C-alpha positions as CSV (number, residue, x, y, z in Angstrom):
1,M,-50.9,17.5,-72.2
2,N,-51.0,17.6,-68.1
3,A,-54.8,18.3,-68.4
4,L,-54.9,15.3,-70.7
5,K,-53.4,12.9,-68.8
6,E,-55.5,13.8,-65.8
7,N,-59.0,14.0,-67.9
8,Y,-57.8,9.9,-69.4
9,Q,-55.5,8.8,-66.3
10,D,-58.4,5.8,-65.7
11,Q,-58.6,4.9,-69.9
12,V,-55.0,6.1,-71.0
13,D,-51.2,5.1,-69.6
14,F,-48.9,8.2,-70.5
15,A,-45.4,7.8,-70.0
16,I,-42.3,10.1,-71.5
17,L,-39.4,8.4,-73.4
18,S,-35.8,10.1,-73.5
19,V,-33.3,9.3,-76.1
20,T,-30.7,10.0,-73.8
21,E,-31.6,6.9,-71.9
22,K,-30.5,3.7,-73.5
23,E,-33.5,1.7,-72.4
24,S,-36.0,4.1,-74.2
25,Q,-34.1,4.2,-77.8
26,A,-35.5,0.8,-79.2
27,G,-38.6,1.9,-78.1
28,I,-38.1,5.6,-80.2
29,A,-36.7,4.1,-83.1
30,K,-39.4,1.0,-83.3
31,H,-41.9,4.0,-84.1
32,G,-39.7,5.7,-86.7
33,L,-39.0,8.7,-84.6
34,E,-35.3,10.6,-84.8
35,R,-35.8,11.8,-81.6
36,H,-39.1,14.0,-80.7
37,G,-42.6,12.7,-81.2
38,M,-45.7,11.2,-79.7
39,V,-46.9,7.6,-80.1
40,L,-50.6,6.4,-79.0
41,L,-50.2,2.6,-78.2
42,D,-52.7,0.1,-77.8
43,K,-52.7,-2.2,-74.8
44,A,-50.8,-4.7,-76.9
45,G,-48.4,-2.1,-77.8
46,K,-49.5,-1.9,-81.4
47,A,-49.0,2.0,-82.2
48,L,-52.4,3.7,-83.1
49,W,-51.0,7.0,-83.8
50,V,-47.5,8.5,-84.3
51,D,-46.2,12.3,-85.0
52,E,-42.8,13.1,-85.2
53,G,-41.3,16.6,-83.9
54,H,-42.9,18.9,-81.7
55,N,-46.2,19.6,-83.3
56,Q,-48.6,18.1,-81.3
57,T,-51.4,20.1,-79.8
58,E,-53.8,19.4,-76.8
59,S,-56.8,19.3,-79.1
60,I,-55.3,16.8,-81.7
61,V,-54.0,15.0,-79.1
62,E,-56.9,14.5,-77.4
63,F,-59.0,14.0,-81.0
64,E,-56.3,10.9,-81.5
65,I,-57.0,9.6,-78.1
66,K,-61.0,9.8,-78.5
67,D,-60.3,8.1,-82.0
68,A,-58.4,5.3,-80.1
69,L,-60.9,5.2,-77.4
70,G,-63.9,4.8,-79.7
71,S,-65.3,7.9,-78.1
């Protein structure tokens, strides 16, 4: 996903939340993730896409980013 981070760095903020960090647990729970997953949020913090587990591929994530950006 690092390539996506570089390609969209001016349009999308990327953050990694760890379930082991107390301040991250609320955000993880808010989006219905048990431990692992990926969430795409709009600027207001609304979830545009949530995917549980480690099933995300670069092509799927890029599709969701482009869809969210309207491109």
